[in-house]
C-alpha positions in Angstrom: 30.1 103.4 -123.2 29.0 105.7 -126.0 31.3 107.0 -128.6 31.0 110.7 -127.5 32.1 109.8 -124.0 35.1 107.9 -125.3 36.0 110.9 -127.6 35.7 113.3 -124.7 37.9 111.2 -122.5 40.5 110.8 -125.3 40.5 114.6 -125.8 41.0 115.2 -122.1 43.8 112.7 -122.0 45.5 114.4 -125.0 45.1 117.8 -123.3 46.6 116.4 -120.1 49.6 114.9 -122.0 50.2 118.3 -123.7 50.1 120.1 -120.4 52.5 117.7 -118.7 54.9 117.9 -121.7 55.0 121.7 -121.4 55.7 121.4 -117.6 58.5 118.9 -118.2 60.0 121.2 -120.9 59.9 124.1 -118.5 61.5 122.0 -115.7 64.2 120.8 -118.1 65.0 124.3 -119.2 65.0 125.6 -115.6 67.3 122.8 -114.4 69.7 123.3 -117.3 69.9 127.0 -116.5 70.5 126.3 -112.8 73.3 123.9 -113.6 74.9 126.6 -115.8 74.6 129.2 -113.0 76.0 126.8 -110.4 78.9 125.9 -112.6 79.6 129.6 -113.0 79.4 130.1 -109.2 81.9 127.2 -108.6 84.3 128.7 -111.1 84.0 132.1 -109.4 84.6 130.6 -106.0 87.7 128.8 -107.3 88.9 132.0 -108.8 88.3 133.8 -105.5 90.5 131.3 -103.7 93.6 132.5 -105.6 95.9 133.9 -103.1 97.2 136.5 -105.5 93.9 138.4 -105.8 93.5 141.7 -104.1 90.6 142.5 -101.8 89.1 144.5 -104.5 89.2 141.6 -106.9 87.6 139.4 -104.3 84.9 141.9 -103.7 84.2 142.0 -107.5 83.9 138.2 -107.5 81.6 138.3 -104.5 79.3 140.7 -106.4 79.3 138.3 -109.4 78.4 135.4 -107.1 75.6 137.4 -105.6 74.3 138.1 -109.1 74.4 134.4 -109.9 72.5 133.6 -106.7 69.9 136.2 -107.7 69.5 134.6 -111.1 69.1 131.1 -109.5 66.4 132.5 -107.1 64.6 134.0 -110.0 64.5 130.6 -111.6 63.2 129.1 -108.4 60.4 131.6 -108.0 57.2 129.5 -107.9 55.1 132.3 -109.2 57.0 132.2 -112.4 57.6 128.4 -112.5 53.9 127.5 -111.9 54.8 125.4 -108.8 56.3 122.6 -110.9 59.1 122.0 -108.3 56.7 121.9 -105.3 54.8 118.9 -104.1 51.8 121.1 -103.4 50.9 124.7 -103.9 51.9 127.0 -101.0 49.0 128.6 -99.1 47.6 131.6 -100.7 48.2 135.0 -99.2 45.3 137.2 -98.1 45.1 140.5 -99.8 44.2 143.4 -97.6 
């Protein structure tokens, strides 16, 4: 095996490691944010279970929970997250 081929393989290996590290950092950040949002949703759900709240208060909490759900869905959007949470890429859509 010649030295140039070994160097090329080493460079490719280094690039692959850098790419995977970036993906893992993105996954870590996404999961941390998801945990934060889920914790917030649990707290809101617990708060909504208080029997002293009015219907208006519960409706406000419902809106807040919907906002949290929207934030979680934005984190899960594979177009933004580069498919790191999928086993394979979804089929591409045909443009018309």
